[in-house]
N, C-alpha and C positions, 0 to 999 in steps of 0.2 A: 918324661912328665911334662913336661913345657907342653910337647906336643898335646898331650892327651887333655891338658887344661885348655889349651886354646880351643878345640875342640866342643869340651863341653859349654865353653862360654859361648861357641858358635849356635850350639842346640837350643841353650838357654834364648837366646835373642828369638830365634827363629818361633819359640815357643811363647814367648810377648808379642812379637808381633803379630803374632795367629791370634793371640786372644783379642790382645786391641783391634784386629780387624773384623772380628766377631761382634764386639761391642760397639763399634762406631756402624756396621750394617744392620745393627738391631733398634740403635736409635735413631738413623739416619732420616731423613723426610723423605718419600718415596716419593717417584719423579711427576707420579702421576696425581697427586695431592691436590685438589683445587681447583683441578681442570674444570671448566663449566662449557657446556655448548648449547646451541639451540639444534632440535632435530623436527622435520628434516633439514638437511643442509640448503637442500634446493627443491624448487617445486613451481610447476608452472599454473599461473592463477589468473582467470580471465578479469574482466573490468568489473566492479562494483559486485565483487564473490568472496563470500566467507570463505578462511582457512584457517588452521590452526598450528602454532608452535610449542612445541615442549622444551622445556629449559630441565636440561640432565646437569649432572653433578658426580665427581670422583671424590672421595672424602678420603679418599688415602687409607683405610681402614679404620679411621677414628669416626665416633659417634658425632650426628652432627646436630648442635643444640641451636644454631640458628643463624638464618641467612637474610641478609638484605641486597637487593639490586635493582639496578636498572633495566627496562626495556628499549630500546633505541629505533625509532624508525624515521621515514618521512612521511610528516603529516600530510603531504601533496598527495601522496600515493595509496597510504594504509591509514587505516584508524582504528580503535578498538572497539571490539563490538560489546558494550557493556550491557548490554540486555541478558548475555548470557555469563553464566555462572555466577562470581562476586566481582561487581564492576569490569567483566571480561576476563577475570582469573578463577580457574579451580584449581584443586589441591591435587598433586601428583600421587600415583599409586603407593609412594613410597613416604608420604606425608600425611598422611591423614590424621595422625595425632598433633599436628602443628595447630597454633594459633596463626591464623592468616590476617596480614593489614596490608589492603591494596589502596593506594593514592594516584587518582587520577585527575589530579588539579592542574597538570603538566599534558595532558596527551594531546592538546592543541598544537602543542608545541614539539610532540614526537618524544613524548618520554612515559614512561609507566613503571611506577616502583612499586617492588612488592617485596614482602618481608613472611617470614616466618620463624616461629618460635616455639620450644617445647621443655617439657621437664621430662618427658617419658616416651618409648617409644620410638628412640633415635633411629635414623636414617643412617645406614652404613654400608657402602659398596662405592664400586667401580663403575656403577652404571644408575645412579639413583634417580629416579623422576622427581623434578621438585614440583613443577607446575605446566600447566597447561594455559597457554592465552590464547585467548578467543578473537581474532582480528577478521580485518576486512578490506578489500582493494578499493579504492575511490572511483568514481566516475571518469578521472583524469587520469588511470593507469590503464594506458593503450597500446604500451609498445614498450620495449627494451626490458628493463629488469631495475629492483631497488633492493637496499641492503635492509638487512636488521642486524641488532648488535645487542650485546650485553655488555654492563657497568657492574662493578662489584662494591658495595660498600664495607658488609661487611660477612664473613662466613668464619663460625666458631664452634668448637667441640661444647661438650656438655657441662663442662665446668666455665664455658665463658673465654676460654682459651682460644686465640685467633688460629687459626687455618693457613697453609700457606698459599698464597693465592698462584695457581697454575694458568693453565693455557684457556684462553677464552675465545671461543669459536663461533662466528654470527653465521649468518643465511642468507639466500637470496630466494626472492619471490620474481618469477619473469614473467613476463607478458607471454601466453603461446604462440606460435607461430604457426598460422595456419595453411596446410599443402593447397597449393593451388591445382586444383582438379580440373578446371575450365580447360578447354582446348584453345588453341589459340585460333584468333581470326585472320584467314586468309585474305589477299586482296593483292590485286594490281597481276594477275597471271599472264606471264607470256611464254609464247605468241597467243595470241586468239584468233577466234575466227578460223577460216581454211588456209592452209598452206598450199601455195603456188606448185602447179603440177611440175616433178622434176625435183622437188626438194629432197635433200638426201640427209640432211644435217640442219639442226638450228637449235640457237640455244634459248634455256628454259630457266626462267625466275619466276619469283613470287614475292611478295610481302608481307611478313607477319604484325599483330600488333605488342608482340612481345617475343624473346631471344626463345628459339626456337630448332629441333632439327626437321629439316623438310627432307623428304623422300619422294620420287615418281617411279612410274611404272610405262612399261612401253607398251601393258595390254589395260585398256580399259575395262574399269571397276573393279580392279585389283584392291584388296583392303591395305590400307596404312601399312599395318602388320605383316602383312604377307610381301610390302615393296622390299626389292634390294638395292636400290639403286638411290644414292643419296647426294644432295646437292653439293657441289665442291665447297661451296662455302655456306657455312650455317652456323647458329648461335648468336646471331645478329637478328633484326627484326627488316633486313631487305637483302 
């Protein structure tokens, strides 16, 4: 009887732990709740050129009642195109029912504040499009890249309860690298003129204005693509 009683106790404990586990999993916060990100994560943009950034969010399966955020950027390289949308911001495809408030008082310092609130038509999903921000690179953006980021002031559900803040992912705008399609300029080719009668070998060299792979042919008029002889030292400028 003692053995049977112990077995029954073990079975009962297993059932209790299973029930508790199910309860915890049903009320636990989803790992992705409150994740907010900019998209596209990276893009090439030239100087003085318009571009767009979308702000997306994972609500973790909850109705989004309100959001309040900052979009931060380097004002030396990026500015907000306030002529588009409402002060440079348009509602996302999932927030058409939201009352939007845009604050541009600090965009000269690289901070755009935007917020939305609704009493119906709540956004809910793993990839909710909140807003589209209309931006533009400055004339001073001529190389390298610049970072864009988000800061959360508030995200709450339909009853005003705070949602868990998750991972915040920014974006990068890069100045496009223009491929070099111009052929290198050749100079100082050696030897020059006419070689002495009886010459059986001679050193051949030349210089270029940029790093290049130089080739030669023993037959006059051979196209570069058809040359099979490469200079022993290449990749420099001489």
